[in-house]
N, C-alpha and C positions, 0 to 999 in steps of 0.2 A: 764625890765631891760635890759640896755647897757651892752655890755658883758665885757665892758671894764671900767663898772661904780666900785668906789671905796666904797666896802661893807664891812660897819664892822659887826661883828658876836660878840654880848657880852656871856662870858660864852662858850667860843666854847670847853671848855677839856670837860664839862658834857657831858649827852646821849642826851640830845638835841642839844646840839651845836657843837659838834662833827660830829654827822648826819648832819646837816645842810653843816657845812664845805665841806664834803664833795659829799654832793648833788650839790652844787654849784660847786664845783672842776670838777664835771664827767659833767656839763651842761656846762662846758668851761669859767665859773669864775676865774681868778686867781689873783685879784687885791682885795684881801681880807684881809681888818685887823682883828688883832687878838690879844688881849693881857692878860696875864696871872696874877692873883688876885695882886702876888706879885708887877707884872707892873703898874698895875692900881686898886685900892680899889675903886668900883664903888658907894660904902657908903660916899667916899670923894669927895665933893661935889666942892670943888678947884681944887683937882686932874683930873675930870673927864671935868668940865671947859677946863682947857690947854689942854686936850687932842683932846677932839674935835675942839676947834681953831687951835691947830697945823695940824689936820689929816682932818679935812671937809671932812667925808663920806659923799657918795651920797645917799645910803639906810644902814638900820641899821636895824638888827634881835636883838631882846634884847629876849635874852634867859639865859642870867645871873639871877640866884635866890638862896635861901636859901632852899632849899627842903628835904624832909625826909620821915620816914612813920610814922606812927599813935603814937609808942612811943616818936621820936624827936617832931613831932608838937605839943604834948602832953607837955611834958616836957618843951623843949627850947622857950615856946609863946612868949616873951617878943624878944630873937632873930628875932624867922622868922614876926614878922608885924614889927619891926625896922628896920630889915636890907633890906626886900622885898621893903616897901616902899622908904628908901632910893636909891635904886637901882632904882625903876622905875622913881620916881620923878628926879633925875642927870641927867638921861638919855633921857626922853622923853622930857625935859626943854629943854637941850643942845641942842636936834636934833632940835628943834626948831627955837632956838636962833640961830643956825649954818645951816638955811635952808638945811635940810635933807630932798629928795626927797619922801619916803617914809621910815615908821618905821613900823616893823612889832613883837607886844609885846604878847609874849605867855604867858598865865594863866595858871588854871587848872580846871578840870569840878569839884573840889571841892569847887567854890562860888554858888552851887545848893543848894536850900534848905535840911536839911535833910530828909524830908517826901515829897522831890520833885516829881511829879508824874512822870511818866516811861511811855514812853524814857525822857530824860528831854530837852526840847526844851530852845532854847536859850530866849522866852520871859519869862524862870519861876523865870528869877534871882530876888533877892529883892523880892520875894512872901512871904515869910515864915523866919524861924530863922534855923540858918547854922549847921550841926556838932558840936558839943561843942570840940572834940580833936584838929581838926585842923582850930578853927573857927579866929586864930589872922593870920593864913596864908591866908584863904580865902577871908577876908579880904582885905590884902594888893592888893591882884589880883585883887578883885572887885575894889578897889580905881584907880588899876592901866588903868582897864577897862575906867572908869568914867574920869581919866585923859586923856585918847590917844579921847575919844569920845570929850571931853570940847577944849580941844586943838584945834581940826578938825572944831567944830562949831565957837569960838570966832575968831581962826588965819586960818582957811580953810588950815590950814595942813592935810597931809596925811598919817593918824597912823591908822593903822586895828589889832583888838586884837583878839588871836585864842585861842580856850580854849582846848587844848587834853584830851582826857581821859587820862589812868591810862599807861605809856609808860613802856616799855622794849625794849633790844638792845643793841648792842654794845658799852662798857664803863659805863656801870650801874653801880648803887653802890652796892657791894656786903657785905659790912658792918653789920653783923647780928645785931647790936644795932640799924643802923640807916637807914637799906634798905629799900625798898615797899616787896608787899609780893613778888613776883612772883623770883626777885632774891635771898631773903631771901630763899626761898622753894626751890629753884637749887640747892646753895649752901648746905641748911641741910642735902638735902636729896642725896646727891653727899656727904658728910660726912658720911653721914647713911649706905651706902654702901660701902664704903671705912671701915666702924668700923665693919661690919657685915663678911664684906671678910678679917677684919685682914690683911687689904691690908696698913698698917704705912706708906709705901714710897707715897702712894697718900695724905693721913694725911698730914705729915709733907711738903709734896710740895703745899697743900693749905694753911697750916699757913705758910709756909716759903714767898709766895706770899702775906698773907693778915692776918698775927696776928689778932688773940680775945685776948683783951686786953694786949695785951702784950706777949700771950703764941703764941710761933712761934714752927718748928716742932724739933727747937735745944732744947726743953726743954723736962723734963722726961716725961714716959707716964702717970704715977699717973694726975700728970698737966694738959695733954692734955683729959684724958678724965675729969678730973673736969669740966674745961672749956667748953667741947662740952657736957655736963652735962646741967652746968647751962644753955646755950641753947637749952635746950631740945633735944639735939643729945644723948640720955642714952643706954646703952647694960646691958640687964638684965641677972639675975641669968641664965637663960636658952641660953643666947649669943644671944636673940632676939633683935634686934636693936627697937628702938620706934624714932621716931620724934613728938615734939608737934607743935603745931600748935593754933595761937591765935583765940580764939573763938571757935564758934559752930562750924565754916564751910558753915553752910548755907549761907552766904550775896555773891552775886551776883557780879561782876566786869566786866569790858570790859577790853580790854587790846588791844595798838594799836602797831604797832611795829616801833621803832624810826626811823628807815629808810622811812617808808611809809612817817609818820609825816612830816619830813623833805621834802619830794617830795609834800607833800599838802603846806608847807608853802610856798616854792619856787613858787610854781607853780600861792598862791595867790599873790605874790608880783610882779611875771611877767604879770599878766593877768587882774588883778583885782584893786579894787581902793574901798576906802570908803564908796565911793557915792553906789558900788554895794551891802553894807552890811545891807541897810536898804527900804523901798517901800518909793516912791518919792510922794507919799500922807498922809502920818505919820504929826500928827498935831506935836508930839514930836519924836522926835529922842532917842531913847533908845534904848538896848540891839542890839548892832549894831554889838558884838564880835560875833565870827566862832567855833561852838562845831566841834573839828576834831577829829574821830573816826572810829568804826568797824560798830555802831550800834549792835554788837552783843555781848553776855556775857556770864560768866560763873561763875558757883559757887567757892568758894576758895576749899571747901571739889572735889570738879569735876579735879580742878586745879593742885590740891596736887597728886591725882589722874593720871590724864594725865602727871606729870612729873615723878611720878612714875615707868609708864610703859618706857617712853622714857630712863629711867637710869638704869631700871630692878634691882629697889628694893625692897627686900623681906620682909621689914619688914613692922609696923605698923604705922599708925598715932594715935596720943592723944591730942584733942579737947580739949585744958585747957577753961573753961567754963568760970573759974575766970575773963578772960581776955576780953575786948572789943572787939566787932563784927564790931563796926560804925556803917555808914548806911548799911540799909540792902542789898538794889536794888540801882544801879548807871550806868543807859544804856545813852547814850547819842541820842538824835535825830539828824541824820546826813545831812535830806531834806535840809537842809540850804545849807551845803558844795557841796552835791550830785549836787543840783541846779547849783552852780557855776561853775559844771565842774569837779569834782573829786572825786573819792573814790579807797579806799585803796584796794593792793593787796596780803598783805602778812597775812595769817589766824594766828590762836595762834598756831594750829599743828606744822606748817610748820616753825613758830618763835621761838617756844621752843625749838625744835633740833636743830637749829643753834644755840639761843644763848649758850647752853649746849656746845657745841664743841668750841663755841667761848672762854668759858670761861676757859676749859679744855687747850684749846692750845694759845691761845694767852695770 
């Protein structure tokens, strides 16, 4: 990518998009186009067509998506498949029509089968059934991969798909109803520590920053205790605080620092093409997507313990086994990514420490 190229980052306010913008700027790219959802609804075909016709970007990072944790994915199934399909279809098609030089489509490792062999290789796509709770989202992302492959093969475009593992980092979603497991655990354990210390100033600051179901620091102490209890942050009769964690704590997950992910994406856009994503003697060109991860996983129980130690929380964890575990093991095979010339830098211990500081101070 030429340093003066016009680059459109779709979804620039999110965890992924904001990391991409920061990484691009750090490398000297300043001709970056962004639009908020209010300015451009990517599910609106006419609006997206007009935007591309006016702006004519050279490169596109498609990081915009409707995302959420296990609860949101299971409850808002129609929204997750419809909105993601519409966003992808509109942006990819308009990129083709307007001669975009290269596009990077960001998906998720939830595209792999529920009982996928570990670690998950790109070739395991579509070899078995998906995890039920996030099936609509996963199918949308699989469609995005096939959309990019199909346009490349039919029209000669240069659209690359990358599948990041579980991401965390600055601008993460800490909404306890809709967030992913790692930011949710950080917030719940921070609130648990404030509760065990009787530090209502810290509780109020947290709830003012991000109210829970409308409950803020201005509400009564009883109202705040009730809402915290509803989300599994409880103070017992002996004043010991417990934090509820969904499931058994046994599932293992891989986590990637969002700024590492952004660096990998920019590297691929700068240095690699679609033709680098498959073997030249392949009879059928498929599974051209690239896993982006660390190749290292951790159990949810150990993850919670790691956060607990970082925060110095003295309370206990309660594992609610009535709630779903989801897929028991999800670890990516990153040999393809490493073979293309990139490897992660931030380990989980360092990343959690940085994110806790970010949440408390930013």
